[in-house]
GUMIGU-263508 format. One record per atom (N, C-alpha, C, O): x, y, z. Coordinates in steps of 0.001 Angstrom, whole numbers, plus 500000, padded with zeros to 6 digits. Layout:
! GUMIGU-263508
XYZ...
! end
This chain:
! GUMIGU-263508
788226071169125647787848070556124374788461069164124326789641068999124633787689068175123953788166066795123910789018066569122682789019067362121741789756065445122717790599065100121574789780064895120317790222065253119225788579064317120454787730064104119284787286065407118680787258065533117455786932066397119504786524067701118992787687068393118301787488069006117252788934068315118867790106068910118201790332068291116839790695068988115892790122066980116727790317066309115441789282066751114445789598066930113269787995066940114899786922067340113983787083068768113511786823069078112349787508069632114405787633071046114033788912071336113276789059072428112727789843070394113227791110070622112486792078071517113214792898072170112569792020071580114555792938072431115337794277071708115504794540071135116561795140071731114450796443071029114425797588071977114106798645071541113651797390073270114339798435074240113949799729074023114717800798074034114106799681073828116025800912073643116821801640072369116419802869072347116349800884071311116156801532070056115748802181070192114377803266069668114123801492070902113515802054071116112172803359071893112243804334071604111549803329072891113115804555073688113290805697072824113794806826072967113324805434071937114730806491071073115262807003070114114185808198069830114102806051069611113346806495068746112239807400069499111290808421068992110827806987070745111011807839071572110137809215071772110761810232071668110076809247072059112062810542072272112732811375070997112728812599071049112609810717069867112857811459068595112816812084068376111452813247067986111343811290068633110396811849068475109044812985069441108795814011069096108208812774070669109261813848071671109103815115071223109819816218071396109302814958070648111008816126070198111777816886069122111015818116069141110970816152068174110411816820067111109634817622067688108482818777067319108268817001068598107740817703069204106600818899070014107080819967069995106469818699070729108191819795071567108680820967070725109180822123071094108975820683069606109830821758068716110295822532068151109115823759068065109160821813067760108046822500067253106849823388068334106239824518068081105821822832069557106201823627070661105637824865070946106481825942071183105934824723070925107819825867071218108672826902070109108608828094070369108773826463068863108368827440067770108188828309068020106973829531067875107020827651068401105873828414068722104652829313069931104885830451069963104417828793070943105621829589072149105886830779071819106775831854072395106610830596070889107722831700070496108604832816069823107810833998070068108048832417068959106851833438068315106011834209069353105221835433069274105119833504070328104660834202071393103924835106072201104865836222072575104503834614072455106052835428073217107019836745072508107326837809073126107305836667071199107614837903070475107940838792070305106710840014070218106836838189070258105523838993070213104302839821071478104159841009071436103836839155072622104411839886073896104362840938073942105450842024074486105248840612073358106637841569073354107755842821072541107413843940072924107751842602071394106724843749070557106315844605071286105297845833071256105379843963071942104333844734072711103344845501073828104026846632074144103657844865074421105030845559075505105755846809074982106450847849075641106441846708073769107067847859073209107770848974072776106851850130072711107269848644072473105585849681072009104660850451073142104015851389072908103252850065074347104313850751075489103680851404076350104736850891076504105844852547076909104374853247077899105224853083079249104545853676079506103498852301080077105130851968081351104493852631082472105235853148082296106338852611083609104626853188084799105262852339085207106454851168084837106541852911085952107352852263086251108629850974087043108451849964086711109072850983088062107635849806088921107507848646088181106860847521088250107355848902087463105748847841086713105061847332085589105943846127085344105998848241084896106639847840083798107509846948084310108646845990083648109043847276085485109154846454086057110225845031086304109738844068086038110459844900086812108512843570087071107955842781085777107806841597085725108139843439084728107302842757083445107093842345082844108430841237082328108575843258082915109418842941082365110736841749083101111345840907082489112002841680084425111124840544085194111633839238084724110998838229084545111680839276084525109654838069084046108963837674082651109449836491082358109620838697081777109674838397080422110142837807080455111552836901079683111866838322081350112403837745081478113738836292081937113660835435081473114413836028082879112713834647083340112530833746082191112104832644082031112628834227081375111132833450080218110671833257079212111807832188078619111952834320079029112618834224078074113713833193078527114744832433077715115272833173079855115030832175080361115987830759080192115433829836079804116149830610080498114116829291080283113502828904078814113513827739078470113714829898077945113292829629076512113297829161076063114677828258075235114799829791076623115722829380076268117082827939076686117333827155075937117916827597077903116880826212078378117059825225077501116294824155077151116793825621077154115054824725076309114238824584074932114864823503074343114836825670074413115430825616073090116075824650073113117246823863072185117437824720074201118041823787074309119160822332074364118665821453073705119220822090075172117595820734075250117029820286073887116507819124073507116658821233073141115881820899071807115361820528070856116480819618070039116335821251070964117626820909070104118760819504070416119270818735069510119591819173071720119342817828072089119786816762071571118822815727071053119243817034071721117497816066071228116504815932069708116561814852069157116345817044069044116855816996067587116964816106067174118135815324066229118033816240067904119259815379067610120400813906067862120052813028067075120405813652069001119338812265069290118921811735068199118003810570067815118104812589067693117102812164066626116186811806065360116956810801064707116673812652065023117939812337063839118738811017064017119474810218063085119567810794065224119998809513065495120685808330065382119716807288064822120058808508065935118475807424065865117468807135064427117078805979064051116884808201063608116961807991062192116588807216061479117696806316060684117422807575061771118951806841061148120058805366061539120038804478060705120211805128062860119816803725063312119785802960062737118585801765062454118670803683062571117460803044061974116281802626060529116573801543060084116192803515059819117257803167058441117626801991058416118589801102057570118497802012059401119547800881059472120473799571059755119746798544059154120061799603060693118748798397061022117969797922059827117161796726059556117056798882059129116601798521057955115794797857056901116672796869056276116287798437056720117884797811055764118815796439056214119266795525055406119426796302057557119477794996058085119893793943057844118824792819057457119145794296058071117521793349057843116416792974056375116348791814056011116156794003055537116513793740054095116441792821053662117580791913052857117376793055054190118766792177053874119907790760054386119687789787053729120057790650055595119066789335056170118786788547055288117827787366054999118020789266054874116778788590054015115783788205052693116403787120052172116143789103052134117238788797050853117880787601050983118815786735050110118855787562052099119579786434052326120494785126052459119731784100051896120114785186053231118622783977053408117809783512052084117215782313051819117131784461051261116808784104049952116232783463049067117282782546048299116992783975049188118551783379048379119614781952048759119887781110047888120106781655050061119878780276050492120091779351049985118987778240049523119246779837050083117755779001049593116645778777048109116776777700047618116439779769047378117257779623045924117410778596045597118479777835044636118364778590046430119538777605046212120578776198046426120053775299045647120371775984047482119244774658047731118674774232046598117746773060046231117663775249046054117042774926044963116104774502043705116858773717042908116344775004043530118039774687042328118805773346042426119531772854041421120045772732043648119585771435043786120240770353043134119380770392043291118160769373042396119966768302041684119184767181042612118805766293042863119619767192043102117663766096043936117143765597043249115884766351043103114922764342042824115871763849042011114769763745042725113477764268042279112455763055043861113514762808044550112252764026045193111691764094045493110499765034045419112579766246046140112113767424045200111982768569045642112073767187043947111776768280042944111701769217043213110553770440043175110683768609043482109445769477043736108260770319044981108458771476045048108046769695045984109113770453047228109340771610046981110282772710047500110088771348046174111315772429045862112274773536045102111611774709045362111880773198044160110743774222043371110053775067044269109172776276044082109035774399045254108573775168046196107733776148046970108588777276047213108159775737047374109821776654048115110690777822047255111112778966047705111179777497045977111402778595045072111791779581044908110659780794044927110865779047044745109454779948044605108297780761045866108110781937045813107750780134046988108355780868048252108206781988048345109215783083048763108837781794047985110475782824048087111493783904047052111296785062047261111657783497045889110696784549044925110390785506045459109331786686045112109300784972046301108477785816046929107443786266048314107857786628049128107007786247048600109185786649049938109657788066050299109274788314051433108863788993049387109391790364049779108952790406050184107505791178051070107138789592049557106661789583049970105260788856051270105060789081051957104065787962051635106010787266052895105891788222054049106120788224055039105388789042053897107166789917055022107531791264054969106829791849056015106547791767053779106541793103053678105896793084052524104913792690051410105258793516052798103674793673051744102677795108051267102676795920051748103467795434050335101807796779049774101778797829050804101432798954050710101922797509051768100620798476052819100251798599053877101312799418054783101159797847053818102358797921054777103459797087056004103228797253056980103960796174056022102229795350057201101940793936056992102500793417055877102554793351058093102904791974058030103435790968057971102306791230058429101194789777057382102617788693057300101641787431057951102231787175057880103433786682058565101374785456059241101823784183058458101492783120058714102057784310057477100547783145056639100203783573055206100193784693054902099783782724054319100628783028052891100638781764052128100243780647052620100403781958050969099748780828050095099404780749048965100417781717048228100605779649048829101045779450047742101998778202046968101563777110047521101437778406045693101345777325044821100830776765045357099537775574045202099265777687046048098653777284046520097327776518047797097362775930048171096347776486048512098499775734049756098598776647050893098932777678050673099568776299052182098509777062053391098885776583053844100249775392054059100474777583053989101194777204054331102560777834055658102931779049055833102843777025056552103331777498057830103911777091057781105378775955058089105738778062057380106229777723057164107619777752058430108445777947059552107980777538058139109718777589059251110662778995059693110980779200060651111725780030058952110380781444059302110616781937060309109595783138060405109340781048061032109031781424062006108001782373063061108548783259063528107832782204063427109768783080064459110376784512063969110496785469064701110243784629062702110893785975062127111047786683062075109714787852062446109615785999061624108702786608061530107376787007062905106856788069063063106254786138063914107095786446065270106644787697065812107337788545066446106708787798065547108666788983066037109400790252065368108908791286066021108772790184064071108639791377063372108126791786063910106769792976064047106486790798064220105920791123064781104607791777066147104726792754066453104043791200066977105631791811068291105834793221068163106394794129068900106010793387067201107321794724066995107899795738066596106821796871067076106810795310065713105920796230065321104834796581066494103932797729066666103522795534067321103625795799068481102767796764069444103453797689069950102819796550069703104763797436070631105487798851070096105542799819070827105333798957068792105829800309068204105881800996068253104530802202068487104448800229068033103469800812068091102124801301069498101808802407069689101303800441070497102120800854071888101864802078072247102693803015072876102201802056071833103974803206072142104840804482071481104327805555072085104334804348070219103877805540069511103376806095070192102133807306070356101981805169070592101235805626071274100008806294072600100361807372072921099861805623073374101246806227074671101635807585074469102300808545075179102002807652073494103202808910073218103893810002072793102910811157073206103022809609071960101947810603071541100946811115072706100127812312072813099862810188073596099718810607074752098917811529075658099718812564076104099224811131075929100989811962076814101822813322076197102094814350076871102018813319074918102409814610074258102692815510074247101463816725074417101563814895074045100308815687074054099073816313075426098840817474075543098449815493076481099097816028077837098927817151078117099919818208078642099570816875077738101198817906077972102215819171077211101895820272077752101999819018075952101504820193075139101171820940075710099981822169075764099963820156076144098964820801076706097768821580077974098110822715078154097666820946078870098922821627080126099263822846079857100145823908080446099945822681078950101135823817078663102029824947077982101274826125078272101482824553077059100383825605076399099588826321077412098707827538077358098533825537078339098152826148079358097299827125080229098097828241080509097661826654080654099302827524081497100134828767080725100567829890081223100497828528079490101017829662078676101468830616078397100323831836078450100481830033078095099154830883077805097998831721079026097611832906078903097301831093080206097632831845081417097266832943081709098296834062082067097928832615081554099602833630081802100632834764080793100537835940081140100639834374079507100334835418078479100217836278078709098991837495078533099026835622079111097895836395079387096672837376080529096894838527080476096460836895081562097580837784082697097860838949082281098745840088082680098505838664081471099774839736081004100647840727080126099905841937080240100100840205079239099044841101078360098272841986079187097342843179078917097200841384080204096708842191081066095829843283081793096612844430081890096174842888082305097794843900082976098619844998082018099060846173082382099090844605080776099405845611079787099814846541079434098653847747079277098843845975079311097446846824079054096280847797080204096051848980080004095775847249081437096177848120082607096005849236082628097044850395082903096733848857082330098284849880082299099343850870081168099127852057081315099420850390080038098616851309078919098332852318079313097260853503078995097360851825080019096218852748080497095178853757081478095766854953081402095483853250082411096600854168083361097232855163082656098142856326083047098239854678081599098813855577080835099681856699080185098869857849080150099306856362079682097712857401079094096850858419080146096435859624079898096432857911081335096081858836082409095706859725082800096886860918083057096725859119082838098075859908083187099264860984082135099524862110082478099883860647080862099344861638079796099543862783079951098561863947079817098937862461080236097293863514080427096301864390081623096665865616081560096580863737082717097072864524083891097483865385083573098694866522084037098791864843082776099628865621082388100799866840081554100420867919081736100985866673080641099465867813079841099010868882080730098379870077080545098612868432081705097571869397082614096958870137083419098031871356083584097976869369083915099006870008084671100079870969083805100879872018084275101319870606082531101068871492081618101786872805081443101045873877081473101650872720081261099729873949081128098931874770082421098988875994082397099119874059083553098886874774084839098976875467084982100318876599085460100387874787084566101397875388084642102730876612083746102843877625084146103418876526082531102296877686081641102330878859082243101579880002082171102031878567082842100419879643083494099662880247084644100458881465084825100486879379085419101103879876086548101907880726086054103076881727086679103425880326084925103685881111084368104796882486083918104300883502084161104951882505083264103146883793082845102585884676084058102293885867084068102606884067085082101686884848086300101399885340086946102690886461087449102757884481086925103723884885087503105010886059086733105613887001087328106136885989085391105534887094084579106059888382084857105303889444085015105905888281084918103959889468085210103151890023086591103479891234086775103607889108087570103615889546088924103951890195088964105333891164089694105543889663088179106280890249088126107604891663087567107564892559088069108243891860086507106754893203085939106615894159086958105996895305087096106425893666087669104978894512088692104367894864089792105364895983090304105377893873090149106209894146091181107213895207090700108198896090091463108591895116089416108600896122088873109513897507088908108873898496089256109519897559088540107586898845088601106890899370090027106822900548090287107066898458090956106482898877092357106422899327092855107800900265093645107907898650092384108848899016092800110188900413092293110552901212093011111153900695091014110167902026090465110446903099091256109702904154091584110246902788091553108422903748092337107628903928093723108233905039094249108294902807094312108685902884095646109287903703095637110574904485096552110830903512094574111394904309094468112626905794094356112302906634094975112956906105093561111287907511093425110887908066094758110392909185095146110725907255095447109589907694096760109115907871097740110272908775098574110263906976097623111287907076098503112448908380098241113207909055099170113650908715096960113345909989096640114012911177097187113221912129097719113793911105097049111916912187097582111083912266099103111204913351099683111238911081099741111269911077101198111425911726101597112749912502102550112804911396100846113834911998101148115132913513100961115079914270101760115629913937099896114410915385099673114271916042100810113508917102101309113884915378101208112417915934102310111624915951103604112425916884104399112307914918103817113240914898105027114073916064105006115069916714106025115303916319103818115654917446103707116592918767103999115896919617104725116411918916103412114709920144103665113946920262105138113572921348105719113587919113105726113236919124107145112899919550107982114106920323108932113977919030107612115285919410108342116499920906108213116770921579109185117113921407106995116609922843106781116813923677107577115816924690108182116164923219107556114567923958108304113539923924109799113822924919110506113660922737110266114256922650111685114576923548112032115768924144113108115811923641111102116746924530111344117880925987111364117431926782112196117866926313110417116541927690110404116020927994111668115226929089112226115306926981112114114446927181113344113672927394114521114611928263115370114406926538114538115686926688115629116657928064115577117316928713116605117513928496114365117652929813114226118271930925114645117320931880115322117701930765114217116058931770114604115073931782116105114863932837116726114731930572116681114836930518118125114663931111118838115876931775119866115739930854118257117117931373118900118318932890118782118434933567119701118895933402117644118011934863117438118098935577117848116826936805117850116750934769118200115820935344118627114529936266117556113944937240117867113258935940116282114227936722115189113680937996114908114435938804114085114005938196115595115585939432115389116353939340114171117264940363113630117683938087113727117579937894112568118452937097111493117705936415111772116719937201110278118197936426109174117634934941109347117974934605110056118923934043108700117203932606108775117535932359108245118936932876107194119313931565108980119704931250108585121072932189109185122102932005108974123300933183109921121662934125110571122574933807112058122634933258112625121689934164112693123777933929114119123964935274114853123985936275114344124490935266116034123434936505116830123278936563117931124333935582118637124566937710118062124958937997119193125849939444119620125588940407118904125861939529120818125049940859121342124676941524120380123687941032120226122569942592119754124055943313118877123128943199117410123531943970116570123068942224117106124402942065115726124857940640115219124541939687115997124491940527113905124334939225113248124083938906112340125263939788111676125808937618112319125654937190111574126831936069110589126436935141110919125697936208109373126967935197108313126709934548107923128037935241107563128989933258107992128097932489107596129282931771106277128955930908106251128077932111105210129633931566103872129303930042103796129467929383102970128836929491104671130326928038104678130534927294104955129230926220104398129003927861105824128356927201106167127102927154104976126157926249104886125327928093104078126264928098102891125409927179101819125986926467101146125241927192101658127297926318100688127949926134101112129399927104101254130143924874101315129795924607101756131171924625100591132150924593100807133362924676099363131651924620098191132535925975097519132730926174096790133702926910097762131806928214097101131889929127097879132849929409099060132642929571097201133879930512097778134840931685096797135033931519095585134893932859097334135355934047096492135512934862096966136717934661098065137234935798096095137153936705096524138213937770097474137656937787097791136467938650097912138547939610098954138120940563098434137058940836099141136089941076097224137208942054096676136253941417096441134898942006096797133878940228095848134857939561095586133572939147096890132903939165096981131675938783097876133665938425099166133087939643099791132397939545100313131287940794099725133080941997100276132451942360099500131195942825100085130217942149098168131212942456097358130033941552097752128867941999097746127720940307098089129131939390098517128063939866099837127469939818100023126253940328100761128327940826102027127808942063101810126935942203102426125878942946100937127384944144100648126596943746100046125253944328100391124224942783099171125253942323098578123986941810099634123033941906099460121818941275100711123541940753101796122704941860102796122325941601103799121659943063102514122749944170103417122426944279104575123398944820105628123061943757104380124626943758105447125636944134104833126964944677103729127003943855105535128064944087105034129411943070105709130325942369106637129920943001105221131579942087105868132511942468107344132662943638107719132601941441108155132860941630109592132858942563110027133987942487109534135113943432110954133650944300111625134618943890113087134622944004113762133599943412113591135763942899114960135868944066115872136259944666115751137326944347116784135338945497117672135554945095119065136002945863119723136704943914119534135619943547120932135888942158120983136520941374120043136383941853122089137217940502122259137765939436122261136669938326121770136874939781122815135508938809122812134394938460121391133999937294121075133762939481120523133926939243119136133566938424118433134662937560117607134365938707118772135933937946118207137055936472118579136941935598117728137102936202119835136666934800120282136544934131119667135322932943119348135381934851119488134214934295118904132995933867117465133248932760117062132890934763116688133873934425115288134135933249115202135117932342114391134928933266116038136166932183116003137148930843116376136528929833115728136801930822117407135702929568117813135052929083116773134036927876116607133858930006116073133370929621115097132341928913113888132937928012113326132316929316113486134142928701112298134747927517112654135643927031111801136386927048113891135585925957114330136463924704113485136280924060113105137257924355113189135020923120112446134726923366110972134439922444110268134028924595110487134647924912109085134381924806108290135677925806107927136295923546108031136070923308107348137335922564106049137079921674105972136232922957105029137837922312103707137708921715103223139014921116102149139048921861103989140102921361103546141397920991104766142235921459105880141997920142104518143213919778105594144149920847105785145224920866106793145931921738104792145331922838104913146293923975105706145653924449105356144572924405106757146312925404107655145723926727106949145464927412107266144492927099105996146319928401105332146173928433104339145021929512103908144615927252103960144474927233103020143343927267103722141995927268103050140963927295105051141966927273105799140705928657106364140348928763107306139563929722105775140935931064106289140669931666105792139357931158104853138743932785106453138926933531106095137722935015105925138119935571106725138872935635104848137580937063104655137851937897105726137136937623106088135991938912106218137836939875107163137234941304106603137443941492105658138209942301107187136761943656106640136756944535107077137905945571107705137684944135106751139162944950107036140340944830105864141317943751105287141453945935105500142006945946104371142915947073104521143935948026105266143704946965103806145076948052103757146048948463102303146299948936101945147378948262101470145249948629100069145388950134099882145595950525098909146240950987100752145086952435100633145247952866100952146675953746100307147245952227101949147216952602102352148577951360102926149237950823103939148789950908102284150292949684102689150964949816104114151488950742104474152214948811104910151065948768106298151467949431107221150479949263108438150561950189106665149537950830107491148526950051107308147217950179106280146552949248108306146856948393108208145670949176108719144461949725109821144457949200107869143442950000108144142258949124107971141015948380106996140904949217108926140079948519108813138812949223107761137947950396107451138152948501107238137005949075106187136172950160106721135232950900105942134631950252108008135109951344108595134302952552108901135195953442109672134838952542108236136421953646108350137380953749109729138017954785110058138595952735110516137929952701111804138623952186111533140027951097110984140198952953111911141016952609111643142407951928112856143014952244114005142702950994112560143882950323113634144582949006114034143934948832113893142723948089114531144739946756114956144286946314116101145153946439116077146377945789117115144478945332118291145217944237117846146200943254117220145802944417118169147463943502117733148506942083118248148300941131117656148809941936119299147592940595119860147418939707118990146532938490119177146520940290118034145784939466117182144914938867115994145685937908115369145232939452115694146863938941114596147672937683115053148456937562116194148901936777114096148588935600114374149428936033114422150885937122113958151223935213114966151727935533115069153151935789113678153723935067112725153430936848113584154559937249112354155219937658111271154229937625110086154559938041111665153021938567110739152007939987111180151630940304112367151707940855110220151217940685108764151255940853108241152667941641108787153439940131107198153016940157106681154383940567105210154446940726104668155539940744104549153286941135103138153234940231102292154139940705101501154953938935102479153977937950101800154818938068100289154614937953099799153491938294099567155690938430098120155616939783097677155112939982096498154817940707098597155009942073098300154560942099097583153209942872096645153013941237098036152267941277097445150939940893098422149859940615098000148737940863099727150145940463100739149173941725101391148624942279102313149222942173100884147452943441101346146888943284101992145527944295102326144908942055102192145017941858102767143674940933103975143784940020104005144609941196104990142917940440106223142972939150106175142154939100105606141064938091106803142730936766106846142097936297108291142112936559109029143062935579108704141018935030110042140952933512109936140741933037109054140026932769110837141366931303110892141171930861112343141223931623113226141615929601112580140815929062113936140812928579114290142206927929113482142869928903115520142657928461116018143948927740117328143739928270118260143133926532117387144246925755118621144126926207119677145130925863120852145008926986119242146124927485120197147143928638121029146588928659122252146730929610120343145945930788121051145405931310120288144205931503119076144300931548120950143072932085120254141893933548119851142068934102119167141207934168120252143142935585119938143354935755118715144248936611117869143987934965118619145273935097117506146200934282116329145659933139116127146069934865115550144737934132114488144041934872113150144076934356112180143520936060113042144703936835111817144651936805111099145993936723111723147051936874109736145924937015108902147115937749107636146706937816107302145523938313106915147715939005105666147431938038104503147599937200104504148500938164103498146712937274102358146746938009101074146499939158101105146058937354099872146781937975098588146530938240098402145035937349098648144221939418097984144669939784097887143251939002096815142506938875096871141283938475095836143244937712094761142585936197095061142493935432094217142026935777096219142923934360096582142891934004097083141482934792097833140905932856096705140903932504097128139539931941098554139496931016098904140229932532099355138615932060100714138351932158100971136852932809100228136118931493102048136413931778102573135069933167103209135093933769103342136158933664103592133955935021104172133897935085105287132871934207105423132019936168106104132971936386107227132058937778107078131447938779106960132154937812107086130098939086106976129372939498108355128814938662109226128575940805108514128618941335109782128089942441109492127090943290108623127287942391110268125998943451110163124994943619111528124342942738112385124416944753111706123712945008112991123017944163113035121749943891112013121119943755114256121395942973114441120157943886114346118952945111114370119071943259114238117785944024114095116561944623115449116149945310115536115131
! end
């Protein structure tokens, strides 16, 4: 079918559809521009607020949904824009085709007018005048088609009646399509604006609510911060008080230990007094009618030579012990059994009141009693080892309670045993 036949029959449905799609694309692009501005407005409001996690998550989800829809709409808008550009190109092509058709038709009429026909001269001139006014036949200044024209003062219904009818139908179809498209676009825009407005209103209300809640949370946070600072100050003060109490407690503990030591000493003195029945001084032990002092009980670290030990006994109103009986020998030996300061047996001795300083080999007690029962000496003692052992020493022997004495250097430090009569 030729282009002229398509124009006469009014077969313009596909072109009309493309024009409609082009108009729809323009309206849709304008709508999406406005929607994009609203979207970014909501996005800016969202960024200016600090909302709670759960509410913010919901809003972000809705914004992602809107963003995905916006992407889809943008793609559809791009496709419609391409269709619109294609429709505009085809419209220009159609307009050029109509113009070429009219120009071609005018040329043919001009050729007929130029043919020499005598009897039909006036008719030919009328045709020429008609083709000269061809632009006014098909289009007037306002752009509207005309179905009747006056040429040389006469009404002419030419053979172009089909063309005029098709143009009129085309205008009517385009007018109906434009009206329908306008009504549909208005409805779509109204419904979309309504939906968008309601969604935006709901989001704005939620953002306002979250902003109010955020303010309340900030106020609560400030209160909690002040409470925390107060608690920290109280904790610091309490810590200082605890340190003070700890220092006081340590001091009290030291005093308690001192009192316990004094109590132990007093209890020992009481025990000693009870054991001696008041016949001996505190710290002395009673045997029969004599009192004995062991320096180890007063101090386990203080040791002296033989002369200084005797001087200490004299200062106490006594003298170094003189052993007169086997019972006294066993008593002294048993008393010093646990008074040890060294793992070496010879360093655990006690000075007693016997010496051979006056005459070597002649052992004499300090009470001028000469002689000593040989059974009290340890085996191979006294031996005057190194020719300087002139003073008597006693120690505990697990082998025999009798063989406990040996001679030692008088300047060597040992503990000592004092003896005095009881009261």
